[in-house]
CHARMM internal coordinates of N, CA and C (Angstrom, degrees):
IC EDIT
DIST 1 N 1 CA 1.4509
DIST 1 CA 1 C 1.5244
ANGL 1 N 1 CA 1 C 109.03
DIST 1 C 2 N 1.2853
ANGL 1 CA 1 C 2 N 115.13
DIHE 1 N 1 CA 1 C 2 N 135.81
DIST 2 N 2 CA 1.4584
ANGL 1 C 2 N 2 CA 121.95
DIHE 1 CA 1 C 2 N 2 CA -178.09
DIST 2 CA 2 C 1.5264
ANGL 2 N 2 CA 2 C 110.92
DIHE 1 C 2 N 2 CA 2 C -78.61
DIST 2 C 3 N 1.3354
ANGL 2 CA 2 C 3 N 115.39
DIHE 2 N 2 CA 2 C 3 N 140.04
DIST 3 N 3 CA 1.4766
ANGL 2 C 3 N 3 CA 120.23
DIHE 2 CA 2 C 3 N 3 CA 177.75
DIST 3 CA 3 C 1.5262
ANGL 3 N 3 CA 3 C 109.27
DIHE 2 C 3 N 3 CA 3 C -69.14
DIST 3 C 4 N 1.3400
ANGL 3 CA 3 C 4 N 117.43
DIHE 3 N 3 CA 3 C 4 N 146.83
DIST 4 N 4 CA 1.4696
ANGL 3 C 4 N 4 CA 120.17
DIHE 3 CA 3 C 4 N 4 CA 179.22
DIST 4 CA 4 C 1.5338
ANGL 4 N 4 CA 4 C 110.25
DIHE 3 C 4 N 4 CA 4 C -62.56
DIST 4 C 5 N 1.3315
ANGL 4 CA 4 C 5 N 115.15
DIHE 4 N 4 CA 4 C 5 N 141.53
DIST 5 N 5 CA 1.4652
ANGL 4 C 5 N 5 CA 120.44
DIHE 4 CA 4 C 5 N 5 CA -179.06
DIST 5 CA 5 C 1.5263
ANGL 5 N 5 CA 5 C 111.86
DIHE 4 C 5 N 5 CA 5 C -79.53
DIST 5 C 6 N 1.3244
ANGL 5 CA 5 C 6 N 118.02
DIHE 5 N 5 CA 5 C 6 N -33.52
DIST 6 N 6 CA 1.4649
ANGL 5 C 6 N 6 CA 121.97
DIHE 5 CA 5 C 6 N 6 CA -173.32
DIST 6 CA 6 C 1.5168
ANGL 6 N 6 CA 6 C 110.99
DIHE 5 C 6 N 6 CA 6 C -110.82
DIST 6 C 7 N 1.3413
ANGL 6 CA 6 C 7 N 115.43
DIHE 6 N 6 CA 6 C 7 N 145.21
DIST 7 N 7 CA 1.4624
ANGL 6 C 7 N 7 CA 121.08
DIHE 6 CA 6 C 7 N 7 CA 178.29
DIST 7 CA 7 C 1.5204
ANGL 7 N 7 CA 7 C 109.04
DIHE 6 C 7 N 7 CA 7 C -146.78
DIST 7 C 8 N 1.3277
ANGL 7 CA 7 C 8 N 115.86
DIHE 7 N 7 CA 7 C 8 N 169.44
DIST 8 N 8 CA 1.4595
ANGL 7 C 8 N 8 CA 121.82
DIHE 7 CA 7 C 8 N 8 CA 178.01
DIST 8 CA 8 C 1.5173
ANGL 8 N 8 CA 8 C 110.59
DIHE 7 C 8 N 8 CA 8 C -101.53
DIST 8 C 9 N 1.3142
ANGL 8 CA 8 C 9 N 116.11
DIHE 8 N 8 CA 8 C 9 N 138.68
DIST 9 N 9 CA 1.4648
ANGL 8 C 9 N 9 CA 121.96
DIHE 8 CA 8 C 9 N 9 CA 175.31
DIST 9 CA 9 C 1.5231
ANGL 9 N 9 CA 9 C 108.40
DIHE 8 C 9 N 9 CA 9 C -125.36
DIST 9 C 10 N 1.3191
ANGL 9 CA 9 C 10 N 116.60
DIHE 9 N 9 CA 9 C 10 N 135.32
DIST 10 N 10 CA 1.4621
ANGL 9 C 10 N 10 CA 121.62
DIHE 9 CA 9 C 10 N 10 CA 178.73
DIST 10 CA 10 C 1.5143
ANGL 10 N 10 CA 10 C 109.90
DIHE 9 C 10 N 10 CA 10 C -63.14
DIST 10 C 11 N 1.3227
ANGL 10 CA 10 C 11 N 116.60
DIHE 10 N 10 CA 10 C 11 N 136.56
DIST 11 N 11 CA 1.4524
ANGL 10 C 11 N 11 CA 122.64
DIHE 10 CA 10 C 11 N 11 CA -178.07
DIST 11 CA 11 C 1.5305
ANGL 11 N 11 CA 11 C 107.65
DIHE 10 C 11 N 11 CA 11 C -111.86
DIST 11 C 12 N 1.2994
ANGL 11 CA 11 C 12 N 117.99
DIHE 11 N 11 CA 11 C 12 N -110.22
DIST 12 N 12 CA 1.4620
ANGL 11 C 12 N 12 CA 122.90
DIHE 11 CA 11 C 12 N 12 CA 179.47
DIST 12 CA 12 C 1.5254
ANGL 12 N 12 CA 12 C 110.57
DIHE 11 C 12 N 12 CA 12 C -110.00
DIST 12 C 13 N 1.3091
ANGL 12 CA 12 C 13 N 115.69
DIHE 12 N 12 CA 12 C 13 N 135.83
DIST 13 N 13 CA 1.4636
ANGL 12 C 13 N 13 CA 121.95
DIHE 12 CA 12 C 13 N 13 CA 176.00
DIST 13 CA 13 C 1.5144
ANGL 13 N 13 CA 13 C 112.64
DIHE 12 C 13 N 13 CA 13 C 45.19
DIST 13 C 14 N 1.3335
ANGL 13 CA 13 C 14 N 117.95
DIHE 13 N 13 CA 13 C 14 N -103.12
DIST 14 N 14 CA 1.4641
ANGL 13 C 14 N 14 CA 121.71
DIHE 13 CA 13 C 14 N 14 CA -176.39
DIST 14 CA 14 C 1.5262
ANGL 14 N 14 CA 14 C 111.99
DIHE 13 C 14 N 14 CA 14 C -101.08
DIST 14 C 15 N 1.3105
ANGL 14 CA 14 C 15 N 118.65
DIHE 14 N 14 CA 14 C 15 N 8.42
DIST 15 N 15 CA 1.4644
ANGL 14 C 15 N 15 CA 121.07
DIHE 14 CA 14 C 15 N 15 CA -173.73
DIST 15 CA 15 C 1.5221
ANGL 15 N 15 CA 15 C 112.43
DIHE 14 C 15 N 15 CA 15 C -104.35
DIST 15 C 16 N 1.3180
ANGL 15 CA 15 C 16 N 114.54
DIHE 15 N 15 CA 15 C 16 N 155.54
DIST 16 N 16 CA 1.4604
ANGL 15 C 16 N 16 CA 123.26
DIHE 15 CA 15 C 16 N 16 CA -175.93
DIST 16 CA 16 C 1.5237
ANGL 16 N 16 CA 16 C 109.88
DIHE 15 C 16 N 16 CA 16 C -133.27
DIST 16 C 17 N 1.3288
ANGL 16 CA 16 C 17 N 115.31
DIHE 16 N 16 CA 16 C 17 N 161.31
DIST 17 N 17 CA 1.4653
ANGL 16 C 17 N 17 CA 122.78
DIHE 16 CA 16 C 17 N 17 CA 175.41
DIST 17 CA 17 C 1.5184
ANGL 17 N 17 CA 17 C 108.15
DIHE 16 C 17 N 17 CA 17 C -122.01
DIST 17 C 18 N 1.3331
ANGL 17 CA 17 C 18 N 116.31
DIHE 17 N 17 CA 17 C 18 N 134.53
DIST 18 N 18 CA 1.4559
ANGL 17 C 18 N 18 CA 120.70
DIHE 17 CA 17 C 18 N 18 CA 172.12
DIST 18 CA 18 C 1.5279
ANGL 18 N 18 CA 18 C 106.01
DIHE 17 C 18 N 18 CA 18 C -82.66
DIST 18 C 19 N 1.3127
ANGL 18 CA 18 C 19 N 115.97
DIHE 18 N 18 CA 18 C 19 N 125.09
DIST 19 N 19 CA 1.4474
ANGL 18 C 19 N 19 CA 122.51
DIHE 18 CA 18 C 19 N 19 CA -170.92
DIST 19 CA 19 C 1.5235
ANGL 19 N 19 CA 19 C 109.68
DIHE 18 C 19 N 19 CA 19 C -114.83
DIST 19 C 20 N 1.3244
ANGL 19 CA 19 C 20 N 116.59
DIHE 19 N 19 CA 19 C 20 N 132.98
DIST 20 N 20 CA 1.4594
ANGL 19 C 20 N 20 CA 122.88
DIHE 19 CA 19 C 20 N 20 CA 176.26
DIST 20 CA 20 C 1.5245
ANGL 20 N 20 CA 20 C 107.36
DIHE 19 C 20 N 20 CA 20 C -89.91
DIST 20 C 21 N 1.3147
ANGL 20 CA 20 C 21 N 116.83
DIHE 20 N 20 CA 20 C 21 N 103.61
DIST 21 N 21 CA 1.4607
ANGL 20 C 21 N 21 CA 121.10
DIHE 20 CA 20 C 21 N 21 CA -176.13
DIST 21 CA 21 C 1.5167
ANGL 21 N 21 CA 21 C 112.52
DIHE 20 C 21 N 21 CA 21 C -67.80
DIST 21 C 22 N 1.3281
ANGL 21 CA 21 C 22 N 117.88
DIHE 21 N 21 CA 21 C 22 N -21.43
DIST 22 N 22 CA 1.4544
ANGL 21 C 22 N 22 CA 120.49
DIHE 21 CA 21 C 22 N 22 CA 179.49
DIST 22 CA 22 C 1.5386
ANGL 22 N 22 CA 22 C 111.55
DIHE 21 C 22 N 22 CA 22 C -72.96
DIST 22 C 23 N 1.3211
ANGL 22 CA 22 C 23 N 116.90
DIHE 22 N 22 CA 22 C 23 N -40.82
DIST 23 N 23 CA 1.4664
ANGL 22 C 23 N 23 CA 121.12
DIHE 22 CA 22 C 23 N 23 CA -179.07
DIST 23 CA 23 C 1.5224
ANGL 23 N 23 CA 23 C 112.77
DIHE 22 C 23 N 23 CA 23 C -93.24
DIST 23 C 24 N 1.3419
ANGL 23 CA 23 C 24 N 115.80
DIHE 23 N 23 CA 23 C 24 N -20.27
DIST 24 N 24 CA 1.4569
ANGL 23 C 24 N 24 CA 119.46
DIHE 23 CA 23 C 24 N 24 CA -177.00
DIST 24 CA 24 C 1.5168
ANGL 24 N 24 CA 24 C 112.78
DIHE 23 C 24 N 24 CA 24 C 78.13
DIST 24 C 25 N 1.3456
ANGL 24 CA 24 C 25 N 116.61
DIHE 24 N 24 CA 24 C 25 N 19.98
DIST 25 N 25 CA 1.4686
ANGL 24 C 25 N 25 CA 121.53
DIHE 24 CA 24 C 25 N 25 CA -178.21
DIST 25 CA 25 C 1.5176
ANGL 25 N 25 CA 25 C 110.41
DIHE 24 C 25 N 25 CA 25 C -130.02
DIST 25 C 26 N 1.3335
ANGL 25 CA 25 C 26 N 115.09
DIHE 25 N 25 CA 25 C 26 N 171.30
DIST 26 N 26 CA 1.4583
ANGL 25 C 26 N 26 CA 120.39
DIHE 25 CA 25 C 26 N 26 CA 175.00
DIST 26 CA 26 C 1.5235
ANGL 26 N 26 CA 26 C 108.97
DIHE 25 C 26 N 26 CA 26 C -61.26
DIST 26 C 27 N 1.3389
ANGL 26 CA 26 C 27 N 115.66
DIHE 26 N 26 CA 26 C 27 N 141.48
DIST 27 N 27 CA 1.4489
ANGL 26 C 27 N 27 CA 119.92
DIHE 26 CA 26 C 27 N 27 CA 178.11
DIST 27 CA 27 C 1.5250
ANGL 27 N 27 CA 27 C 110.17
DIHE 26 C 27 N 27 CA 27 C -70.68
DIST 27 C 28 N 1.3243
ANGL 27 CA 27 C 28 N 115.25
DIHE 27 N 27 CA 27 C 28 N 147.71
DIST 28 N 28 CA 1.4595
ANGL 27 C 28 N 28 CA 122.36
DIHE 27 CA 27 C 28 N 28 CA 178.22
DIST 28 CA 28 C 1.5143
ANGL 28 N 28 CA 28 C 107.79
DIHE 27 C 28 N 28 CA 28 C -122.52
DIST 28 C 29 N 1.3184
ANGL 28 CA 28 C 29 N 116.49
DIHE 28 N 28 CA 28 C 29 N 129.20
DIST 29 N 29 CA 1.4575
ANGL 28 C 29 N 29 CA 122.26
DIHE 28 CA 28 C 29 N 29 CA 178.44
DIST 29 CA 29 C 1.5094
ANGL 29 N 29 CA 29 C 108.37
DIHE 28 C 29 N 29 CA 29 C -126.81
DIST 29 C 30 N 1.3128
ANGL 29 CA 29 C 30 N 115.93
DIHE 29 N 29 CA 29 C 30 N 119.72
DIST 30 N 30 CA 1.4689
ANGL 29 C 30 N 30 CA 122.25
DIHE 29 CA 29 C 30 N 30 CA 179.81
DIST 30 CA 30 C 1.5319
ANGL 30 N 30 CA 30 C 111.60
DIHE 29 C 30 N 30 CA 30 C 54.46
DIST 30 C 31 N 1.3349
ANGL 30 CA 30 C 31 N 115.86
DIHE 30 N 30 CA 30 C 31 N 37.28
DIST 31 N 31 CA 1.4595
ANGL 30 C 31 N 31 CA 120.94
DIHE 30 CA 30 C 31 N 31 CA 177.04
DIST 31 CA 31 C 1.5199
ANGL 31 N 31 CA 31 C 115.69
DIHE 30 C 31 N 31 CA 31 C 86.46
DIST 31 C 32 N 1.3268
ANGL 31 CA 31 C 32 N 117.73
DIHE 31 N 31 CA 31 C 32 N 1.06
DIST 32 N 32 CA 1.4683
ANGL 31 C 32 N 32 CA 121.26
DIHE 31 CA 31 C 32 N 32 CA -178.03
DIST 32 CA 32 C 1.5254
ANGL 32 N 32 CA 32 C 110.09
DIHE 31 C 32 N 32 CA 32 C -116.36
DIST 32 C 33 N 1.3404
ANGL 32 CA 32 C 33 N 116.08
DIHE 32 N 32 CA 32 C 33 N 135.72
DIST 33 N 33 CA 1.4528
ANGL 32 C 33 N 33 CA 120.36
DIHE 32 CA 32 C 33 N 33 CA 174.33
DIST 33 CA 33 C 1.5260
ANGL 33 N 33 CA 33 C 108.90
DIHE 32 C 33 N 33 CA 33 C -67.93
DIST 33 C 34 N 1.3218
ANGL 33 CA 33 C 34 N 116.37
DIHE 33 N 33 CA 33 C 34 N 137.66
DIST 34 N 34 CA 1.4553
ANGL 33 C 34 N 34 CA 121.60
DIHE 33 CA 33 C 34 N 34 CA 178.26
DIST 34 CA 34 C 1.5285
ANGL 34 N 34 CA 34 C 107.93
DIHE 33 C 34 N 34 CA 34 C -90.47
DIST 34 C 35 N 1.3234
ANGL 34 CA 34 C 35 N 114.51
DIHE 34 N 34 CA 34 C 35 N 78.32
DIST 35 N 35 CA 1.4598
ANGL 34 C 35 N 35 CA 122.89
DIHE 34 CA 34 C 35 N 35 CA -172.16
DIST 35 CA 35 C 1.5267
ANGL 35 N 35 CA 35 C 108.35
DIHE 34 C 35 N 35 CA 35 C -131.38
DIST 35 C 36 N 1.3388
ANGL 35 CA 35 C 36 N 116.02
DIHE 35 N 35 CA 35 C 36 N 152.13
DIST 36 N 36 CA 1.4607
ANGL 35 C 36 N 36 CA 122.21
DIHE 35 CA 35 C 36 N 36 CA 177.60
DIST 36 CA 36 C 1.5325
ANGL 36 N 36 CA 36 C 111.57
DIHE 35 C 36 N 36 CA 36 C 60.60
DIST 36 C 37 N 1.3270
ANGL 36 CA 36 C 37 N 115.89
DIHE 36 N 36 CA 36 C 37 N 46.09
DIST 37 N 37 CA 1.4655
ANGL 36 C 37 N 37 CA 121.29
DIHE 36 CA 36 C 37 N 37 CA 177.02
DIST 37 CA 37 C 1.5238
ANGL 37 N 37 CA 37 C 108.31
DIHE 36 C 37 N 37 CA 37 C -106.35
DIST 37 C 38 N 1.3289
ANGL 37 CA 37 C 38 N 115.93
DIHE 37 N 37 CA 37 C 38 N 158.50
DIST 38 N 38 CA 1.4553
ANGL 37 C 38 N 38 CA 120.18
DIHE 37 CA 37 C 38 N 38 CA 175.62
DIST 38 CA 38 C 1.5189
ANGL 38 N 38 CA 38 C 108.87
DIHE 37 C 38 N 38 CA 38 C -74.34
DIST 38 C 39 N 1.3160
ANGL 38 CA 38 C 39 N 116.97
DIHE 38 N 38 CA 38 C 39 N 165.72
DIST 39 N 39 CA 1.4662
ANGL 38 C 39 N 39 CA 120.04
DIHE 38 CA 38 C 39 N 39 CA -179.10
DIST 39 CA 39 C 1.5282
ANGL 39 N 39 CA 39 C 110.27
DIHE 38 C 39 N 39 CA 39 C -61.97
DIST 39 C 40 N 1.3423
ANGL 39 CA 39 C 40 N 117.68
DIHE 39 N 39 CA 39 C 40 N -38.24
DIST 40 N 40 CA 1.4578
ANGL 39 C 40 N 40 CA 120.12
DIHE 39 CA 39 C 40 N 40 CA 179.41
DIST 40 CA 40 C 1.5215
ANGL 40 N 40 CA 40 C 111.65
DIHE 39 C 40 N 40 CA 40 C -66.41
DIST 40 C 41 N 1.3376
ANGL 40 CA 40 C 41 N 116.95
DIHE 40 N 40 CA 40 C 41 N -43.48
DIST 41 N 41 CA 1.4706
ANGL 40 C 41 N 41 CA 120.93
DIHE 40 CA 40 C 41 N 41 CA 176.90
DIST 41 CA 41 C 1.5264
ANGL 41 N 41 CA 41 C 109.90
DIHE 40 C 41 N 41 CA 41 C -62.42
DIST 41 C 42 N 1.3199
ANGL 41 CA 41 C 42 N 115.73
DIHE 41 N 41 CA 41 C 42 N -43.52
DIST 42 N 42 CA 1.4637
ANGL 41 C 42 N 42 CA 120.27
DIHE 41 CA 41 C 42 N 42 CA -179.63
DIST 42 CA 42 C 1.5095
ANGL 42 N 42 CA 42 C 112.97
DIHE 41 C 42 N 42 CA 42 C -62.22
DIST 42 C 43 N 1.3102
ANGL 42 CA 42 C 43 N 116.51
DIHE 42 N 42 CA 42 C 43 N -44.35
DIST 43 N 43 CA 1.4757
ANGL 42 C 43 N 43 CA 119.51
DIHE 42 CA 42 C 43 N 43 CA 178.64
DIST 43 CA 43 C 1.5186
ANGL 43 N 43 CA 43 C 111.25
DIHE 42 C 43 N 43 CA 43 C -61.70
DIST 43 C 44 N 1.3355
ANGL 43 CA 43 C 44 N 116.49
DIHE 43 N 43 CA 43 C 44 N -40.53
DIST 44 N 44 CA 1.4502
ANGL 43 C 44 N 44 CA 120.49
DIHE 43 CA 43 C 44 N 44 CA 179.07
DIST 44 CA 44 C 1.5413
ANGL 44 N 44 CA 44 C 110.51
DIHE 43 C 44 N 44 CA 44 C -65.14
DIST 44 C 45 N 1.3284
ANGL 44 CA 44 C 45 N 116.57
DIHE 44 N 44 CA 44 C 45 N -44.44
DIST 45 N 45 CA 1.4598
ANGL 44 C 45 N 45 CA 120.80
DIHE 44 CA 44 C 45 N 45 CA 179.56
DIST 45 CA 45 C 1.5189
ANGL 45 N 45 CA 45 C 111.56
DIHE 44 C 45 N 45 CA 45 C -64.49
DIST 45 C 46 N 1.3324
ANGL 45 CA 45 C 46 N 117.34
DIHE 45 N 45 CA 45 C 46 N -45.50
DIST 46 N 46 CA 1.4672
ANGL 45 C 46 N 46 CA 121.15
DIHE 45 CA 45 C 46 N 46 CA 179.38
DIST 46 CA 46 C 1.5325
ANGL 46 N 46 CA 46 C 109.91
DIHE 45 C 46 N 46 CA 46 C -60.46
DIST 46 C 47 N 1.3160
ANGL 46 CA 46 C 47 N 116.90
DIHE 46 N 46 CA 46 C 47 N -44.81
DIST 47 N 47 CA 1.4608
ANGL 46 C 47 N 47 CA 120.01
DIHE 46 CA 46 C 47 N 47 CA 178.71
DIST 47 CA 47 C 1.5139
ANGL 47 N 47 CA 47 C 112.16
DIHE 46 C 47 N 47 CA 47 C -61.06
DIST 47 C 48 N 1.3326
ANGL 47 CA 47 C 48 N 116.34
DIHE 47 N 47 CA 47 C 48 N -44.87
DIST 48 N 48 CA 1.4606
ANGL 47 C 48 N 48 CA 121.03
DIHE 47 CA 47 C 48 N 48 CA -179.75
DIST 48 CA 48 C 1.5331
ANGL 48 N 48 CA 48 C 110.67
DIHE 47 C 48 N 48 CA 48 C -64.40
DIST 48 C 49 N 1.3261
ANGL 48 CA 48 C 49 N 116.22
DIHE 48 N 48 CA 48 C 49 N -46.82
DIST 49 N 49 CA 1.4639
ANGL 48 C 49 N 49 CA 120.11
DIHE 48 CA 48 C 49 N 49 CA -177.30
DIST 49 CA 49 C 1.5255
ANGL 49 N 49 CA 49 C 111.76
DIHE 48 C 49 N 49 CA 49 C -66.54
DIST 49 C 50 N 1.3142
ANGL 49 CA 49 C 50 N 117.24
DIHE 49 N 49 CA 49 C 50 N -39.65
DIST 50 N 50 CA 1.4616
ANGL 49 C 50 N 50 CA 119.45
DIHE 49 CA 49 C 50 N 50 CA 178.58
DIST 50 CA 50 C 1.5113
ANGL 50 N 50 CA 50 C 112.06
DIHE 49 C 50 N 50 CA 50 C -68.98
DIST 50 C 51 N 1.3277
ANGL 50 CA 50 C 51 N 117.91
DIHE 50 N 50 CA 50 C 51 N -30.99
DIST 51 N 51 CA 1.4733
ANGL 50 C 51 N 51 CA 120.64
DIHE 50 CA 50 C 51 N 51 CA 176.68
DIST 51 CA 51 C 1.5282
ANGL 51 N 51 CA 51 C 110.24
DIHE 50 C 51 N 51 CA 51 C -70.24
DIST 51 C 52 N 1.3209
ANGL 51 CA 51 C 52 N 116.19
DIHE 51 N 51 CA 51 C 52 N -38.41
DIST 52 N 52 CA 1.4617
ANGL 51 C 52 N 52 CA 119.75
DIHE 51 CA 51 C 52 N 52 CA 178.82
DIST 52 CA 52 C 1.5098
ANGL 52 N 52 CA 52 C 110.14
DIHE 51 C 52 N 52 CA 52 C -70.74
DIST 52 C 53 N 1.3003
ANGL 52 CA 52 C 53 N 116.16
DIHE 52 N 52 CA 52 C 53 N -41.51
DIST 53 N 53 CA 1.4311
ANGL 52 C 53 N 53 CA 123.27
DIHE 52 CA 52 C 53 N 53 CA 177.05
DIST 53 CA 53 C 1.4996
ANGL 53 N 53 CA 53 C 116.85
DIHE 52 C 53 N 53 CA 53 C 58.21
DIST 53 C 54 N 1.1890
ANGL 53 CA 53 C 54 N 121.03
DIHE 53 N 53 CA 53 C 54 N 12.84
DIST 54 N 54 CA 1.4315
ANGL 53 C 54 N 54 CA 133.18
DIHE 53 CA 53 C 54 N 54 CA -154.35
DIST 54 CA 54 C 1.5083
ANGL 54 N 54 CA 54 C 118.88
DIHE 53 C 54 N 54 CA 54 C -79.95
DIST 54 C 55 N 1.2913
ANGL 54 CA 54 C 55 N 114.43
DIHE 54 N 54 CA 54 C 55 N 105.35
DIST 55 N 55 CA 1.4594
ANGL 54 C 55 N 55 CA 119.82
DIHE 54 CA 54 C 55 N 55 CA 168.85
DIST 55 CA 55 C 1.5216
ANGL 55 N 55 CA 55 C 109.20
DIHE 54 C 55 N 55 CA 55 C -70.12
DIST 55 C 56 N 1.3243
ANGL 55 CA 55 C 56 N 117.20
DIHE 55 N 55 CA 55 C 56 N -34.09
DIST 56 N 56 CA 1.4616
ANGL 55 C 56 N 56 CA 121.51
DIHE 55 CA 55 C 56 N 56 CA -174.22
DIST 56 CA 56 C 1.5231
ANGL 56 N 56 CA 56 C 113.34
DIHE 55 C 56 N 56 CA 56 C -101.08
DIST 56 C 57 N 1.3049
ANGL 56 CA 56 C 57 N 118.14
DIHE 56 N 56 CA 56 C 57 N 10.57
DIST 57 N 57 CA 1.4563
ANGL 56 C 57 N 57 CA 121.45
DIHE 56 CA 56 C 57 N 57 CA -178.21
DIST 57 CA 57 C 1.5331
ANGL 57 N 57 CA 57 C 110.44
DIHE 56 C 57 N 57 CA 57 C -71.65
DIST 57 C 58 N 1.3246
ANGL 57 CA 57 C 58 N 118.15
DIHE 57 N 57 CA 57 C 58 N 122.06
DIST 58 N 58 CA 1.4695
ANGL 57 C 58 N 58 CA 120.03
DIHE 57 CA 57 C 58 N 58 CA -178.04
DIST 58 CA 58 C 1.5208
ANGL 58 N 58 CA 58 C 113.90
DIHE 57 C 58 N 58 CA 58 C -66.42
DIST 58 C 59 N 1.3370
ANGL 58 CA 58 C 59 N 118.22
DIHE 58 N 58 CA 58 C 59 N -18.71
DIST 59 N 59 CA 1.4634
ANGL 58 C 59 N 59 CA 119.62
DIHE 58 CA 58 C 59 N 59 CA 179.19
DIST 59 CA 59 C 1.5146
ANGL 59 N 59 CA 59 C 112.48
DIHE 58 C 59 N 59 CA 59 C -79.55
DIST 59 C 60 N 1.3282
ANGL 59 CA 59 C 60 N 116.48
DIHE 59 N 59 CA 59 C 60 N -21.44
DIST 60 N 60 CA 1.4595
ANGL 59 C 60 N 60 CA 119.90
DIHE 59 CA 59 C 60 N 60 CA -179.16
DIST 60 CA 60 C 1.5175
ANGL 60 N 60 CA 60 C 108.61
DIHE 59 C 60 N 60 CA 60 C -95.92
DIST 60 C 61 N 1.3243
ANGL 60 CA 60 C 61 N 116.11
DIHE 60 N 60 CA 60 C 61 N 119.35
DIST 61 N 61 CA 1.4489
ANGL 60 C 61 N 61 CA 121.76
DIHE 60 CA 60 C 61 N 61 CA -178.11
DIST 61 CA 61 C 1.5185
ANGL 61 N 61 CA 61 C 109.70
DIHE 60 C 61 N 61 CA 61 C -114.47
DIST 61 C 62 N 1.3224
ANGL 61 CA 61 C 62 N 118.34
DIHE 61 N 61 CA 61 C 62 N 125.11
DIST 62 N 62 CA 1.4603
ANGL 61 C 62 N 62 CA 118.71
DIHE 61 CA 61 C 62 N 62 CA 176.35
DIST 62 CA 62 C 1.5098
ANGL 62 N 62 CA 62 C 110.63
DIHE 61 C 62 N 62 CA 62 C -58.71
DIST 62 C 63 N 1.3168
ANGL 62 CA 62 C 63 N 117.23
DIHE 62 N 62 CA 62 C 63 N 141.54
DIST 63 N 63 CA 1.4651
ANGL 62 C 63 N 63 CA 120.73
DIHE 62 CA 62 C 63 N 63 CA -176.80
DIST 63 CA 63 C 1.5199
ANGL 63 N 63 CA 63 C 112.02
DIHE 62 C 63 N 63 CA 63 C -61.41
DIST 63 C 64 N 1.3094
ANGL 63 CA 63 C 64 N 118.00
DIHE 63 N 63 CA 63 C 64 N -24.94
DIST 64 N 64 CA 1.4644
ANGL 63 C 64 N 64 CA 120.69
DIHE 63 CA 63 C 64 N 64 CA 179.66
DIST 64 CA 64 C 1.5304
ANGL 64 N 64 CA 64 C 111.69
DIHE 63 C 64 N 64 CA 64 C -68.87
DIST 64 C 65 N 1.3402
ANGL 64 CA 64 C 65 N 117.22
DIHE 64 N 64 CA 64 C 65 N -17.76
DIST 65 N 65 CA 1.4665
ANGL 64 C 65 N 65 CA 120.23
DIHE 64 CA 64 C 65 N 65 CA -179.65
DIST 65 CA 65 C 1.5218
ANGL 65 N 65 CA 65 C 112.69
DIHE 64 C 65 N 65 CA 65 C -94.77
DIST 65 C 66 N 1.3197
ANGL 65 CA 65 C 66 N 117.81
DIHE 65 N 65 CA 65 C 66 N -0.62
DIST 66 N 66 CA 1.4556
ANGL 65 C 66 N 66 CA 120.49
DIHE 65 CA 65 C 66 N 66 CA -179.39
DIST 66 CA 66 C 1.5190
ANGL 66 N 66 CA 66 C 110.38
DIHE 65 C 66 N 66 CA 66 C -84.64
DIST 66 C 67 N 1.3236
ANGL 66 CA 66 C 67 N 116.42
DIHE 66 N 66 CA 66 C 67 N 141.13
DIST 67 N 67 CA 1.4648
ANGL 66 C 67 N 67 CA 119.36
DIHE 66 CA 66 C 67 N 67 CA 175.84
DIST 67 CA 67 C 1.5256
ANGL 67 N 67 CA 67 C 108.04
DIHE 66 C 67 N 67 CA 67 C -85.65
DIST 67 C 68 N 1.3375
ANGL 67 CA 67 C 68 N 117.19
DIHE 67 N 67 CA 67 C 68 N 149.06
DIST 68 N 68 CA 1.4685
ANGL 67 C 68 N 68 CA 120.06
DIHE 67 CA 67 C 68 N 68 CA 179.59
DIST 68 CA 68 C 1.5170
ANGL 68 N 68 CA 68 C 111.56
DIHE 67 C 68 N 68 CA 68 C -61.86
DIST 68 C 69 N 1.3222
ANGL 68 CA 68 C 69 N 115.40
DIHE 68 N 68 CA 68 C 69 N 146.34
DIST 69 N 69 CA 1.4626
ANGL 68 C 69 N 69 CA 120.74
DIHE 68 CA 68 C 69 N 69 CA -178.61
DIST 69 CA 69 C 1.5091
ANGL 69 N 69 CA 69 C 112.28
DIHE 68 C 69 N 69 CA 69 C -73.59
END
COOR INIT
IC SEED 1 N 1 CA 1 C
IC BUILD
């Protein structure tokens, strides 16, 4: 069985970051970093992303392909 790609990391106070364990960076969904989410939001996102598992998912963009803000 393959290890889950996404996990939650504690951020500030009550906030969490969805982390892409494969890249070692914050997860990006539809061009947005999955950062500063509540634990409930994070668990939902991690579950959804791990179910998709998607190398080829168009909504998941590697952070190296993002332009600076």
